[in-house]
C-alpha positions in Angstrom: 85.8 88.7 22.9 88.1 88.4 25.9 90.2 91.4 26.8 93.9 91.5 25.9 96.8 92.9 27.8 99.8 94.0 25.7 103.0 94.3 27.7 106.7 95.0 27.1 108.1 91.7 26.2 111.7 92.8 26.9 111.0 93.9 30.5 111.5 91.5 33.4 109.3 93.7 35.6 106.5 93.5 33.0 106.9 89.7 32.7 106.7 89.4 36.5 103.6 91.6 36.5 101.9 89.3 33.9 102.7 86.4 36.2 101.1 88.2 39.1 98.0 88.8 37.0 97.9 85.1 36.0 98.1 84.0 39.7 95.1 86.2 40.6 93.0 85.8 37.5 89.9 83.8 38.7 88.1 84.1 35.3 90.9 82.8 33.2 89.9 84.8 30.2 92.4 87.6 29.9 94.9 87.1 27.1 98.4 88.4 26.8 100.7 89.5 24.0 104.0 91.3 23.9 103.9 94.8 22.3 106.8 93.7 20.1 104.9 90.7 18.7 102.7 90.4 15.6 99.4 91.0 17.6 100.8 94.0 19.5 102.2 95.6 16.3 98.9 95.0 14.5 96.9 96.7 17.3 99.4 99.6 17.6 99.1 100.2 13.8 95.4 100.6 14.1 95.9 103.2 16.9 98.5 105.7 15.7 98.1 107.6 19.0 99.8 104.7 20.7 103.1 105.1 18.7 105.1 106.1 21.8 103.6 103.5 24.2 106.2 101.0 25.4 104.8 99.5 28.6 101.2 98.3 28.9 98.0 98.5 26.8 94.6 97.1 27.8 92.5 96.2 24.8 88.7 95.7 25.0 87.2 93.8 22.0 90.5 93.2 20.3 90.1 92.9 16.5 86.4 93.7 16.9 84.2 96.5 15.8 84.3 98.1 19.2 88.0 97.8 19.9 89.1 100.2 22.6 92.5 100.7 24.1 93.6 102.1 27.5 97.2 102.9 28.5 99.3 103.9 31.5 97.4 104.2 34.8 94.0 103.6 33.1 95.3 100.3 31.8 96.5 99.3 35.3 93.1 100.2 36.8 91.4 98.1 34.1 93.5 95.2 35.2 92.5 95.7 38.8 88.8 95.9 37.8 89.1 92.7 35.7 90.8 90.8 38.6 88.1 91.8 41.1 88.2 90.6 44.7 90.5 92.6 46.9 92.0 94.2 43.7 88.9 96.3 43.6 90.5 98.4 46.3 92.9 99.7 43.7 89.9 101.1 41.8 90.0 103.9 44.3 92.7 105.2 42.0 89.9 106.4 39.7 89.3 109.3 42.1 92.9 110.5 41.6 93.1 113.0 38.7 94.4 111.2 35.6 97.4 113.5 35.1 98.6 112.7 38.6 97.9 108.9 38.2 99.8 108.9 34.9 102.7 110.8 36.4 103.1 108.1 39.1 102.7 105.4 36.5 105.3 107.1 34.2 107.8 107.2 37.1 107.6 103.5 37.6 107.5 102.8 33.9 110.7 104.9 33.3 112.6 102.8 35.9 110.9 99.4 35.2 114.0 97.9 33.6 116.0 98.5 36.9 113.3 97.1 39.2 114.4 93.7 40.6 112.1 90.8 39.8 112.0 87.1 40.4 114.5 85.2 38.2 111.8 82.9 36.8 109.5 85.8 35.8 110.6 85.4 32.2 110.1 81.7 32.1 107.7 80.2 29.6 104.1 80.2 30.7 102.8 77.1 32.4 101.2 74.6 30.0 97.7 75.3 31.4 97.9 79.1 30.5 100.0 78.9 27.3 97.0 79.2 25.1 96.2 82.6 26.6 99.5 84.0 25.2 99.4 85.2 21.6 102.5 85.4 19.5 104.3 82.9 21.7 
């Protein structure tokens, strides 16, 4: 099954980030759902260790027997791996120790509601990608 990216549906920076991923997604198989939606809440309920997560979750094999989740900097690096192309350069982040990567991620996540974004970032997805958004 296609991977799923859960994001903060109340965050303009997160919505702009989803739009960025859509623009660079050559495969067109990644799906999206807000953490606050039915799909996001169902996945969070299956993974109690994610109770405090409020920004991004990468889900491999969602609803499948091998469902796995990644959060914080690991989720961001999974997005880069999925996108491929020049985004592979971000994969160099794997050499940075996870505590340091997550600290940098947390700094951005803590201030994400104050980061300016394009006014149309929260607009409805274009018709050709709407089917990739769950709970929407």
